[in-house]
N, C-alpha and C positions, 0 to 999 in steps of 0.2 A: 476526462479527469479520472473517472472510475478505473479505466484500464491502467492508468499510470499508478494509482494507489494499489491495485491488485498486483501489478508487476513489482512494486517496491516491497509489498508484504511477502510475495513469493520469494523474492531475492533474499530478504531478511530471514525468512524461514529456512531457506537452503543454507544460508550462512551460519545460522545458529545450529541447525542439525549437523552441518558439516564440521563445525568447530567442536561440537559435542562428540562426534564420532572420532575426530582426531585425538581428543583428550582421552577417550576410552582406550583407543588402540596404542596411545603413546605411554600408557602405564607400564613401567618396567616390572617384569616378573621378579619374584624372589631370587631365582637362579641368576638372572641378569644383574640384579643388585649385588649379589655376592661376587660375580665376575668383575663388575665395575669397582667394587671395593679392592679386590686383589690388584687390578691394574693400577688404580690410584695409589695403592700402597707401594707398588714397585716404582712408580714415578715420584713418590713422596709428595703427591698433590694433596695437601692438607684440606683444601676446600672441598675437593671431590670425595675424599675419605669421609669427611663430616656429613656430606649429603647422603651417604649410605647408612649412617648409624642412627639408631633410635635415640630419643631423648634420654632414656635410661642408660644406654651405652655411653653416650657423651658424658653423663654425670659420673659414671664409673671411671671413664678416662680422666676426667677432672680430678677425681679423688686420687687416682693412681699417680698422676702428674704432681699433684700437691705433695704427696708422700716423698717424691723424688726431688722436690724443690725445683721443678721445671714447669714450663707451660705445656698445655696439651699439644700445641703446634710443634714444640720441640720434641715431644714424645713421639708424635706421628712421623717426624722427619728422621728419627734415629734408625739405624740399621737394625732390623728385626729378623734374626735368623729363624724365628719360628714361623714367619710368613712364607708361604710357598712362592717359588719363583715362577712357577707355571700354574695355570688354573687346574686344580685337581679334578678328578672325576666327581661329577655331581649327579645325583639321582634322586628319584622319589620325591619330587616337589609336591607338597600337600598344602592346600589353602582351605581354611575354615573361617569364614567371616574376615575379621581383621587380624587373624593370626595365621602364620604359615611356617613351614619348615622345609629344609632340604637336607639330604644326607650327603656328606662330603667324605671321600676316601681319605683316611689318615695314613700316617707313615707305617703303621703295622698291618696294612691291608684290611683294616676294619673300617667302619664308617661312624662318623660323628654326626649327630643331628644338630643343625644350626637353626635356631628359631628366628622368626621375623615378626614384626608388627607393622600394621598399616597406620601411618601417621600423616595427616594432611594429604591423604590420597595417594601416598607413595609407600612402597615396601622399604622397610629399614631393618638392618641387622640388629637383633636384640642380644648383644653379648652379655648384658646384665642378666637376662633370663637363662642364657647358656651357663653363666657362672653359677647361678642359683641351682640349676639342674645338676651340675658337676659336684657342687658342695653336698647336695642331697644324696647323690649317688655314693660319694665318699662316706657320708654319715652312715648310710645303710650298710656299706661294706665293712665299716669298722665295728658295727654292732653285731655282725655275724659271728657265730661261735667259731673258734679256731678249729682247724681240721684236726681230727684225732690222729695220734701217731699210729703207725701201722704195726703196733705190737699185738700179736695174737695172744690168746690164753696160754698156748704152749710156751711162748717166749717168757711170759710172766712166771709160769711155773718153773721153768729152767733157771730164771734169774733168782727166784726165791730158794731153789734147791742149792744153787751155787753159793748163795749168801749163807745158808745154814752150814754147808760143808766148810766154808771159810771160818765160821764162828766156832766150829768144833775143833779146829786145829790148834 
């Protein structure tokens, strides 16, 4: 009877350890999550799209759909010319705790940083955080002083001299 119990305990231990290892290895990376999102968007697979988005991103989508008087599902099914038809170059995946980011090549050959959050053990695209970062970047750019015109001191003097000569006429 003891051998039977030991065998059952050993099998259960292997099963638990094996399932735990499968769970760890089956966690999709942020890069793969982004690829899944792009593929699901191309197929207009609303359920798959939603699985890749964070709660904050889904709330943002709800808000946007509401402003357009449509459902989120209708919004995700629409043709979106801003979505790439092919998976763009993705690089520099960084993970820090429950936050991550990847860089995605944009249309100008620059790179955009796409943020991710880990929710319920899965990486989700955080478009809400992306939007916040873009808004902050725009605010910073708007507060920058305007570039000075390229008028040199010589140009200013010649302008004032020509103005004086016209006034003397």
